[in-house]
C-alpha positions in Angstrom: 9.9 32.9 15.9 13.5 33.2 17.0 16.0 33.6 14.2 19.5 32.1 14.3 22.5 33.1 12.2 22.5 31.9 8.6 26.0 30.4 9.2 24.3 27.7 11.3 23.2 25.9 8.1 26.3 26.8 6.1 28.6 25.4 8.8 26.5 22.3 9.2 26.9 21.4 5.5 30.5 22.6 4.9 33.1 19.9 5.0 30.9 16.8 5.1 32.3 14.1 3.0 29.4 11.7 2.9 28.0 11.2 -0.6 24.2 10.8 -1.0 23.0 7.4 -2.2 23.3 6.9 -5.9 20.1 6.8 -8.0 18.4 3.4 -8.1 19.7 1.1 -10.8 17.5 1.2 -13.9 16.6 4.9 -14.0 15.8 7.0 -17.0 15.6 10.7 -17.4 12.3 12.5 -17.2 10.1 13.1 -19.1 9.5 9.4 -19.6 9.1 8.4 -23.3 6.5 5.8 -24.2 9.1 3.3 -25.4 11.6 3.8 -22.5 14.1 1.0 -22.3 15.7 -0.4 -19.1 19.2 0.6 -18.5 21.5 2.3 -16.0 23.0 5.7 -15.6 26.8 5.7 -15.7 28.6 7.5 -12.9 29.9 10.0 -15.3 26.3 11.1 -16.1 25.5 11.8 -12.5 25.5 15.4 -11.2 28.7 16.4 -9.3 27.9 15.9 -5.6 31.4 16.5 -4.2 31.2 18.9 -1.3 32.8 22.2 -2.2 32.5 24.6 0.8 30.0 27.4 0.3 29.1 26.3 -3.2 27.9 22.8 -1.9 25.0 21.6 -4.1 22.8 21.3 -1.0 23.3 25.0 -0.3 22.5 25.8 -4.0 19.2 23.9 -3.7 18.3 25.6 -0.4 19.3 29.1 -1.3 18.5 29.2 -5.1 16.0 26.4 -5.5 13.8 27.1 -2.6 14.8 30.8 -2.3 15.9 30.6 1.3 18.7 33.2 0.9 16.2 35.7 -0.6 13.7 35.1 2.2 16.4 35.7 4.8 17.5 38.9 3.1 13.9 40.2 2.7 12.7 38.8 6.0 9.6 37.6 4.2 8.5 34.1 3.2 9.2 34.2 -0.6 10.6 31.9 -3.2 13.7 32.5 -5.3 11.6 34.7 -7.7 10.2 36.8 -4.8 6.7 35.2 -5.0 4.9 34.8 -1.7 5.0 31.6 0.3 3.3 30.5 3.5 5.6 30.4 6.4 5.5 26.6 6.6 8.2 24.0 6.1 9.4 23.5 2.5 8.2 19.9 2.5 4.7 21.1 3.4 4.8 23.8 0.7 6.0 21.2 -1.9 3.0 19.0 -1.1 0.4 21.8 -1.2 1.8 22.8 -4.6 0.9 19.3 -6.0 -2.8 19.7 -5.3 -5.4 21.3 -7.5 -7.1 23.7 -5.2 -8.8 25.8 -7.9 -12.3 24.8 -6.6 -11.4 24.8 -2.9 -12.4 27.2 -0.1 -9.7 28.0 2.5 -9.9 29.4 6.0 -6.8 30.8 7.7 -6.2 31.6 11.4 -3.3 34.1 10.9 -2.6 35.9 7.7 0.3 37.5 5.8 2.3 36.1 2.9 0.3 32.9 3.2 -2.9 34.9 2.3 -1.4 35.9 -1.0 -0.2 32.4 -1.6 -3.6 30.8 -0.9 -5.3 33.5 -2.9 -3.3 32.6 -5.9 -4.2 28.9 -5.9 -7.6 28.5 -4.2 -11.1 29.5 -5.2 -11.6 31.7 -2.2 -9.9 32.4 1.2 -11.2 33.8 4.5 -8.4 35.0 6.8 -8.9 36.1 10.3 -6.2 38.2 12.0 -6.0 39.3 15.6 -3.3 41.9 15.4 -4.7 45.2 14.1 -1.3 46.7 13.0 -0.5 43.5 11.0 -4.0 43.3 9.6 -3.7 46.9 8.3 -0.2 46.3 6.9 -1.2 43.3 4.7 -4.7 44.6 3.7 -3.5 46.4 0.6 -1.5 43.5 -0.8 -3.9 40.6 -0.7 -5.9 39.3 -3.8 -9.5 40.1 -4.4 -10.6 36.6 -3.5 -9.3 36.9 0.1 -11.7 38.1 2.7 -9.5 39.5 5.5 -11.1 39.9 8.9 -9.9 41.6 12.0 -11.1 39.9 15.2 -9.1 41.1 18.2 -10.8 39.4 21.1 -11.3 35.9 22.4 -13.4 33.8 22.1 -14.6 35.6 19.1 -11.3 35.0 17.3 -11.3 31.3 17.4 -15.1 31.1 16.9 -15.0 33.3 13.8 -14.9 30.3 11.6 -18.3 29.2 12.9 -20.0 32.0 11.0 -19.2 30.3 7.7 -20.1 27.1 5.8 -17.5 24.3 6.1 -14.2 24.7 4.3 -12.0 22.3 2.3 -8.8 23.5 3.9 -8.3 25.1 7.3 -5.0 26.5 8.4 -4.1 27.1 12.1 -1.2 29.4 12.2 -2.1 32.3 14.5 -3.1 32.7 18.2 -5.0 30.3 20.5 -4.2 27.3 18.4 -5.6 24.7 20.8 -8.9 26.5 20.9 -8.9 27.1 17.1 -8.4 23.4 16.6 -11.7 22.6 18.3 -13.6 25.1 16.2 -11.8 24.0 13.0 -13.1 20.5 13.5 -16.6 21.8 13.4 -16.2 23.5 10.1 -14.0 21.0 8.2 -15.8 19.7 5.1 -15.8 15.9 4.7 -12.8 14.9 2.6 -11.0 18.1 3.7 -7.7 19.0 5.3 -6.5 20.9 8.4 -2.9 22.3 8.5 -1.3 23.1 11.9 2.0 24.9 11.7 4.7 24.6 14.4 2.9 21.4 15.5 6.1 20.3 17.3 5.5 23.3 19.6 1.7 22.8 19.8 1.5 19.1 20.6 -1.8 19.4 22.5 -3.4 21.1 19.6 -2.1 18.3 17.4 -3.5 15.8 19.8 -6.9 17.4 19.7 -7.1 17.1 15.9 -5.8 13.6 16.0 -8.3 12.6 18.6 -11.1 13.6 16.2 -10.0 10.8 13.9 -8.0 12.8 11.4 -4.9 11.2 9.9 -1.8 13.1 10.9 1.2 13.5 8.5 4.1 15.5 9.8 6.3 17.6 7.4 9.5 18.4 9.2 12.3 20.4 7.6 13.7 23.8 6.9 11.5 26.6 5.6 11.7 30.3 4.7 13.7 32.7 6.9 14.5 30.5 9.8 17.8 28.8 10.4 16.3 25.8 12.2 13.9 23.1 11.2 10.3 22.8 12.5 7.1 20.8 11.7 4.0 21.7 9.7 1.4 18.9 10.2 -1.4 17.9 7.9 -4.6 16.4 9.3 -6.5 14.6 6.7 -10.2 13.7 6.8 -10.4 10.0 6.1 -12.3 10.7 2.8 -9.6 13.0 1.6 -9.4 12.9 -2.2 -8.0 16.2 -3.6 -7.0 16.0 -7.3 -3.3 16.5 -8.2 -2.4 19.4 -10.4 -0.1 17.4 -12.6 -0.3 14.1 -14.5 1.7 12.3 -11.8 1.8 12.4 -8.0 4.2 12.8 -6.4 5.7 15.4 -8.7 9.5 15.9 -8.8 10.5 18.3 -6.0 12.9 21.1 -5.9 16.4 19.8 -6.3 15.3 16.2 -7.2 16.7 14.0 -10.0 14.0 14.3 -12.6 13.8 10.7 -13.7 11.5 7.7 -13.5 12.3 4.0 -12.8 12.8 2.1 -16.0 11.1 -0.9 -14.6 7.8 1.0 -14.7 8.2 2.1 -18.3 6.1 -0.7 -19.8 3.3 -0.5 -17.1 0.1 1.1 -18.5 -1.4 3.9 -16.4 
């Protein structure tokens, strides 16, 4: 991917005077107590959102919350603590982190930092890599539950998934994405999920997955390293039903106001 100067984002945010919408009336701080009462937050209790040049709160969320600045410095997809991330958009990563994947099998076309990420949250991972030098460079850092394969030639590369039983999650983020999409469809477990990164560039691959009857949800936004937005798309089998990791879904995201609507306080789960 092409990299643009970091100042692209900084200059975009600097000097804007528009204030984000205020929280909805009747919001209470999280965690929500059982006897939460309706009420409103006073303006004085809201976080300071006044633009302030380089220390703009949006930059703080991006650089320190998501770890963008560290990923730029290290030229690796990592979070603010240096932990591995897949090179997807931040909205896509936020969604994946909400899911309980402890009993799920994952297949990846294209490995790297994502292999370490998936290995840490899934039951098992199979990663197929086409580039020998890259395969050798990541081989020593992946978890024990990741089976890393080197398949340099076509069509063996895209067809490598056919040697396995169906997977719960299939990631298409390597070479030959249109061809990989066709093979992935054959090995997607009912109720599973296919992830296509850079789907705004690979629109025919996205169309192929959509034509199979999968439900497409596009996650467009910034992500690690790059100073431009792109799209990571999720293609859900119509019986998709992965469990959430937490008690609620959606979970509060990075930089969000951690509160719940007071009007729901008396509604039983």
